N, C-alpha and C positions, 0 to 999 in steps of 0.2 A: 441181857436186859437192854431195853430201849433207853436211849439218852433222855434224861428228864427235860421237859419243856420249861422255859423261864417265863415268869409272869410278874407283872407289877400291879399293885392295888391302887386305884385312883379314888381317893376319898377315905379319910380316916375317922369319919363321924360314927353314926349309930351302927351301920351294917359293915363297914370296912373291917373292923376287928374280927368279926366272925369269918369273913372271907379270908383274911390273912391267916387266921389260925388253921383253917381247913386246907388251904393251898400249901401252907408250910408243912403240914403233917402228911400231905399226899405223896405217895411214892412216884406219882407221875409228874410232879411239879417241883421246881425250885423257885421259891419266893425271892425275886430279885430286888424289889424296892417297894416302899410305901410312899405314895405321892400325895401331898396335900398342901394347900396354900399356907396352912398353919403348921410350921415346922415342928413346934412343940407337940402338937397333937399327933402328928405323924411319928415323932420319936417315941411317944408313949406306946403306940401300937407296935412299932418295930421292936421295942424292948420286951414286949410280951412274947414275941416269937423268936427271939434270938438276934443274931448279928445280921440285920437286914438294912440295906441302904435306905436313907431318908432323902427324899427329893421334894423340892418345893416348886419346881418349874416343870410343867407337863412336857415341854419340848425336850427336856433331857431324857425322858422316858422314850418319847417317840423317835428320837434320833439314835437310840441305842440298838444297834443291829443284833445284839445278843438276846434281846427281849422278844419273845415270840408272841406274847398275848398280853392284854390288859383286862382287868375286871373293874368295871365302873360302878362305884357306890357313892354317887353324888346326887343332889336333887334332880328330879325328873326334867326340869327345865334346861339342865345342862347336858343331858345325855346326848342329844343330837350333835352338838358341836364337838364334844369330846370323842364320841364314837366315830364321826366322819374323819376327824383328824387322825385317829388311831388306824382306821382302815386304810386311809390314804398313805399312811406310813408303813403299811404292810403287816399290821398286827391283827391277829384274831381277837375278837371282842366278846366278852360276856357282860351283860348289863343288868343291874338290879331292876326289879319291876317298879313302875311300868316301863316298857321299852323306851317311850318318849312322851313328851307332853302334848303332842298332837298326832293325828293320823298322818298328816303330810310329812312331819319330821320322821316318823317311823318308816314310812314308805321310802324316803330318801336313804335311810340307813340300810334297809334291806337291799335296795337296788345297788348301793355302793359295794356292799359285801358280795353280792352276786357277780357284779362286773369284775371284781378283783379275785374271785375264787377263794374268799376267806370265810371263816366261820363267824357268824353272828348268832349269839345264843342269849336267850332270856333266862335270868336267874329266877325261874318260877319254882321256888324252893319246895313248896308243898308237893309238887309233882314227883319229887324224889324221896318222899317219905314212904315207909313200908305200907302204911294204911292206904294211901292214895294209889300206890302201885298195885296193891291187892284189889282195890275197887275196880281199877282198869281191867285187870285180868278177869274178874267176875263178869263185868259187862261184856268183854270180848267173847267169853266162852258161852254167853247166853244164859247165865245162871239167874239173872233178874228178868229175863224176857225183854220185850220191847219197853223202852223207857217212857213212862207216862208223865212224870213230873219230877222236878228237883226243887227242894226247899233248902235254902242255905241261910244260916244266921251267924253273923260275926259281930258281936257287940261287946263292949267293955267301957270302963271309965278311962278313956285313952287321951293321949296327947293331941290337942287340937293343932293341926299342922299349919304353919304360917303361909304356905304357898299352894296347897291343894285342899279340896274338900274331902268329905268322908268317903265319897265314891272312889276318887282317885287314890286315896290312902289305903283303904281296906278291900274294896271290891276286886282289885286285880288278883288277890289270892283265890277268891271263890271262882272268878271267871276262868282263871288259868286251870283250876282243878276240873271244872266242868268241861273245858276244852280238851283236857288231857284224857278224860275218861270216856267221852262220847266218841263212837266210831266216826272218823272223818272230821272230828273237831267241832267246836261250837260255831254253827253257821245259821244264826237266827234270821228271821225275816225282818224283825223290827225290835225296838226296845222302848219301853216307857219308864221314866224316872220321876219319882216324887221325892222331894227333899224338904227338910225344915231346918231353920236356924233359930231355935227358941232362945238362944243366948245373945243373939245379935252379934255374932262373931264375924259376920260378913261372908259366910260360906255355909253350905249345908253341913250340919253336924249329925243329922239323922237322915237315912235314905233308904228307899225301896226301889229295886229294879224288877221289872216284869219282862220276861224274855220268852216269847213263843218260838218254838223250834220244831219243825218236822211232824207231820201226821197228828196234829192237835196237841202235842206235848208242850209243856210250859215249864220254865224255871223262874224261881222267885228268890231274890237275894236281898237280905236285910242287913244293913250296916249301921253302926251307931257308936259315936264317941262318948255318949252321955249315960250309958247304962251302969248302975252300981255293981252289977254282976257281970262276969265274963263268961260268954258262951261262944263255943266254936263247934257248930253242929250242922250236919248236912243229912237230909233225908232224900233217898233216891228210890222212887216207886216204879216198879216194873209190872208187867203183866203176870209174871210168875212169882216174884218175891220182892220184898222191900228191904233196903239196906239203910241202916242208921250209922253214921260216923260221928262219934263224940271225941273230938281231939283232946279234950281235957280229962278223959277217963283212961288212964294208962292201963288199968286192969282189963278193960273191955272196950277198945276203941271202935271195933266194928261189931255190929249185931245184924244178923240176917233173919228176917221174919217171913215165914211162909204164911202170910196173911194178906188178904186183899179182897177185891170185889171182882166177881166173875159175871159177865153179861152174856147170856145165851140168846142170840137173836133167832126168833122163830121164822118159819116160812111166811112169806108175804102174800099168800094166796087169798087171804080174806082180811077185812079190817081188824077183826078180833085177834088174828094171829100176827099182826104187825108189832104188837107190844113185845118188849124184851123181858126176859126172865132174869132177875137179879139175884145172885146168891153171894154169901159172904164166906170166905175161906179163912179158917182159924187153925193154922198148923203149928209146927214146931218153930223154935227160935234157937239159933246157934251162933257161935262166935269163932271166926277163923283165927288160928294162931298167926302171929306176925313176927318176923325177924326183927332184930334190933340193929339199927345203924343210923348214923347221923346223915340227914338229908343233904347237907351242904358237901359232905365228903363224897357222896355219890354224884352230886352235880359236878364237882371238880373232876371226877373220874370220867364222866360222860363228855365233858368239854375236851379233855385230852384225847379221848377215843375218837371224837368227831374230827379233830384236827389231823390225827395220824391216819385215819381211815378215809379222809377227804370226803366226808359225808355230812349231812345235816344232823344236828343233835336233836334229841327228843323234844326239847322245848326251843325250837328254832325261831328264826325271824318271822316265819309265816304264822306260827302259833301265837307269837307275841302280837302280831298285827291283828289277828282275830280278836284278841282281848282288847287291844287298843281301839279297834273299830266300835266295839260295844261301848267303851268308856266315852269315846268321842260322840257317838249318837246319844248317849245318856245325857251328856252336857247340853246338847241341843234340846232334848226333850225337857230337861229341867227348866230351861229358859222359856219353853213353850207350855208351861203349866202341866207337864205330864203327858203331852200328846205323844202318840206312837211315832217314832222316827225310823224310817227304813234304814237297814244296815247295808252299806256298800260291800260288794264282794271283796275278799282279800286278793292277793296277788297270784292269780291262777297260772300265769305264764312264767313265774320265777321260782327258782330253787335257791336256797341259801348258799350252797356251795356249787360253783360252776363245774 
């Protein structure tokens, strides 16, 4: 058996306990410490997972040569500074979404990891769920055909965050999923964002992203903190079949519809024959069986495998940067009353692990 890697959790707030529980249970990892400025909060998390050290000074974690990696579960505005300090201390890093609070900060994190030959991984948790992994397989094998559109809805009566708007809070989930399932990742030409603040909270509480990508296809993401009902649904339309993912329906999370629109283009030898013939396909509906496992457990396994195999993880820094680039452009679009904002290319010359 391989020796277990040792990891410290940085941040004992909302997400930290979930990370602590899964890394503690993983056969690949030894949970070495819970680090938080609030010692009592860190102690409560440590008590939930057994005899784990509590640390209130990040430097104590970074100077411990026996700790191989850190998992950062702190507010997005702190990710850049903590991750850079950890990488410079020789630690592998996994970061809660989003990777950073700006594209420039994310870029610096990826470059630092690359130069030091360390793993920088984004905790895009949904990408490790059985449903999303099956969607990726269906897209890869061509079951849906060419992707025509993606409609994603993530709404609930949620907590209005003090430091970010609804785009930065909720949309990273949808964007990371879209990036994960599309061959080559999410590489749109531009993004348009419309947001509203009907409560006067000082930030967008309701938002819509429009993202054109490749060959006329388009993605639309709706996020909302103010809905009295909770919806987690994505519709992926292809030239062959359409897939509906309903994350809140445990009995049938995935449904595949052999339904759609077929357009047969006629010969253009005359004006009359330039018209297209439209037909509607109404076929069967089926639901693939899905295995049961906790997404964070698989994420922890992937993080360890990437370190041991000296390779980039499936949700690496480059994937995180593609998500961050859309969020960054969306913020510019929001300030420009919804104008389309071009997306900068991600880091084509970099790999996460040297």
